[in-house]
C-alpha positions as CSV (number, residue, x, y, z in Angstrom):
1,M,69.6,-16.8,-34.6
2,H,70.1,-20.5,-34.4
3,D,73.6,-21.7,-34.8
4,N,72.3,-24.6,-36.9
5,L,73.9,-27.2,-34.6
6,N,70.3,-28.5,-34.0
7,N,69.6,-28.6,-37.8
8,Q,67.2,-25.8,-37.3
9,P,67.0,-23.3,-40.1
10,D,68.0,-19.7,-39.4
11,I,65.1,-17.4,-38.5
12,P,65.4,-13.9,-39.9
13,V,65.3,-11.2,-37.2
14,D,65.8,-8.0,-39.3
15,S,65.6,-4.7,-37.6
16,H,62.3,-5.2,-35.7
17,P,63.1,-4.1,-32.1
18,D,61.0,-6.8,-30.3
19,L,62.6,-9.5,-32.5
20,Q,66.1,-8.2,-31.8
21,Q,65.4,-8.5,-28.1
22,H,63.5,-11.8,-28.3
23,P,64.6,-13.6,-31.5
24,Q,63.2,-16.9,-30.4
25,D,59.8,-15.7,-29.3
26,A,57.1,-17.2,-31.5
27,R,54.6,-14.6,-30.3
28,E,56.7,-11.7,-31.7
29,Y,56.7,-13.3,-35.2
30,Y,53.0,-14.0,-34.9
31,N,52.2,-10.4,-34.0
32,R,54.4,-9.0,-36.7
33,G,52.8,-11.4,-39.2
34,R,49.4,-10.1,-38.2
35,S,50.6,-6.5,-38.6
36,R,52.2,-7.2,-42.0
37,N,49.1,-8.9,-43.2
38,L,47.0,-5.9,-42.2
39,G,49.4,-3.7,-44.0
40,G,49.1,-5.7,-47.2
41,D,52.5,-7.5,-47.0
42,R,51.2,-11.0,-47.5
43,E,54.6,-12.5,-48.3
44,G,56.1,-10.9,-45.2
45,A,53.2,-12.1,-43.1
46,L,53.6,-15.6,-44.5
47,A,57.3,-15.7,-43.7
48,D,56.5,-14.6,-40.1
49,Y,53.8,-17.2,-39.7
50,N,56.3,-19.8,-40.9
51,C,58.8,-18.6,-38.3
52,T,56.1,-18.7,-35.6
53,I,55.3,-22.3,-36.5
54,Q,58.9,-23.3,-36.7
55,L,59.5,-21.9,-33.2
56,D,56.1,-23.2,-31.8
57,P,54.6,-26.0,-33.9
58,N,51.6,-26.0,-31.6
59,H,50.6,-22.4,-32.3
60,A,47.0,-23.0,-33.6
61,K,46.3,-19.4,-34.6
62,A,49.4,-19.2,-36.7
63,Y,48.1,-22.2,-38.7
64,V,44.8,-20.5,-39.1
65,N,46.3,-17.2,-40.3
66,R,48.8,-19.0,-42.5
67,G,45.9,-21.0,-44.0
68,L,44.0,-17.7,-44.8
69,L,47.1,-16.4,-46.5
70,R,47.8,-19.6,-48.4
71,D,44.1,-19.6,-49.6
72,R,44.4,-16.0,-50.8
73,L,47.6,-16.8,-52.6
74,G,45.9,-19.7,-54.4
75,D,47.6,-22.6,-52.4
76,R,44.3,-24.4,-51.5
77,Q,46.1,-27.6,-50.5
78,G,48.5,-25.7,-48.2
79,A,45.5,-23.9,-46.7
80,L,43.7,-27.2,-46.1
81,S,46.7,-28.7,-44.5
82,D,47.0,-25.6,-42.1
83,Y,43.4,-25.8,-41.2
84,N,43.6,-29.5,-40.5
85,R,46.6,-28.9,-38.2
86,S,44.9,-26.0,-36.4
87,I,41.8,-28.3,-35.8
88,E,44.1,-31.0,-34.4
89,L,45.5,-28.4,-32.0
90,D,42.2,-26.8,-31.1
91,N,39.0,-28.6,-32.2
92,R,36.9,-25.9,-30.6
93,S,37.8,-23.2,-33.1
94,K,34.8,-22.3,-35.2
95,T,37.1,-20.1,-37.4
96,S,39.2,-23.1,-38.4
97,Y,36.1,-25.2,-39.3
98,Y,34.5,-22.3,-41.2
99,N,37.7,-21.5,-43.1
100,R,38.3,-25.1,-43.9
101,G,34.7,-25.4,-45.2
102,N,35.4,-22.5,-47.5
103,V,38.6,-24.2,-48.9
104,R,36.8,-27.5,-49.2
105,Y,34.1,-25.9,-51.2
106,R,36.7,-24.3,-53.5
107,L,38.3,-27.8,-53.9
108,E,34.8,-29.1,-54.9
109,D,34.4,-31.2,-51.7
110,R,30.9,-30.0,-51.1
111,Q,30.0,-32.6,-48.4
112,G,33.2,-31.8,-46.5
113,A,32.3,-28.1,-46.7
114,I,28.8,-28.8,-45.2
115,S,30.3,-30.9,-42.5
116,D,32.7,-28.1,-41.5
117,Y,30.0,-25.5,-41.5
118,D,27.9,-27.9,-39.4
119,R,30.7,-28.1,-36.9
120,A,31.3,-24.3,-36.9
121,I,27.5,-23.9,-36.1
122,Q,27.7,-26.4,-33.3
123,L,30.5,-24.4,-31.8
124,D,28.7,-21.1,-32.3
125,S,25.1,-21.1,-33.2
126,A,25.2,-17.4,-33.9
127,H,27.9,-17.6,-36.6
128,A,25.8,-16.2,-39.4
129,K,28.4,-16.7,-42.1
130,S,28.4,-20.5,-41.5
131,Y,24.7,-20.6,-42.1
132,Y,25.0,-18.4,-45.1
133,N,27.7,-20.5,-46.8
134,R,26.1,-23.8,-45.8
135,G,22.9,-22.5,-47.4
136,L,24.8,-21.6,-50.6
137,V,26.3,-25.1,-50.8
138,R,23.0,-26.7,-50.1
139,A,21.4,-24.7,-53.0
140,Y,24.3,-25.7,-55.2
141,L,23.6,-29.4,-54.3
142,G,19.9,-29.0,-55.1
143,D,18.6,-28.9,-51.4
144,R,16.4,-25.9,-51.9
145,Q,14.5,-26.4,-48.6
146,G,17.8,-26.7,-46.6
147,A,19.3,-23.8,-48.4
148,Q,16.3,-21.6,-47.7
149,Q,16.3,-22.5,-43.9
150,D,20.0,-21.8,-43.6
151,L,19.7,-18.5,-45.5
152,Q,16.7,-17.4,-43.4
153,T,18.6,-18.2,-40.2
154,A,21.7,-16.3,-41.6
155,A,19.5,-13.3,-42.5
156,E,18.0,-13.2,-39.0
157,L,21.4,-13.4,-37.4
158,F,22.8,-10.7,-39.6
159,R,19.8,-8.5,-38.8
160,Q,20.3,-9.1,-35.0
161,Q,24.0,-8.3,-35.4
162,D,23.3,-5.0,-37.3
163,R,25.1,-6.2,-40.4
164,D,22.8,-4.5,-42.8
165,W,24.7,-5.2,-46.0
166,D,25.0,-9.0,-45.2
167,Y,21.3,-9.0,-44.3
168,Q,20.3,-7.5,-47.6
169,R,22.6,-9.7,-49.6
170,T,21.1,-12.8,-47.9
171,L,17.5,-11.7,-48.6
172,E,18.5,-11.4,-52.3
173,K,19.9,-14.9,-52.2
174,I,16.7,-16.2,-50.6
175,H,14.6,-14.6,-53.4
176,E,16.9,-16.1,-56.0
177,L,16.0,-19.7,-54.8
């Protein structure tokens, strides 16, 4: 733990063996955060991502994962802030743009959401979920033709990726237009 001479807050180590051996290793907190999140311990995961970021303020993936948790916990502004920071650190992360697009949509920034889905697609033209979500936003905004194009592209990508449930769901959305 820090001795607080540097005005750094204490970082809890607890009984995790890797953290006892390496209490100042951001990767250990990040990895434990991922494990805690997978195990359903969202609060514990959030604490570990906070420690990761405290130890390594440039850990882009920690911001992405903390953003996901904050969004799930209802802290949309916190999630948006985390995605903004992750994009500052790594502007080639389709995941950061995709997730920020989702949060922007929930915050009723529809054009911002489309912009983020556009960027995610630029970074990975096979990212079916970005086409799907952009199609939904376009439909919401009344752009039926754009929505249909995006949803058809998403359906084809889902089919190619053997994601049958997503493929069928997308076909249903196309028929609803």
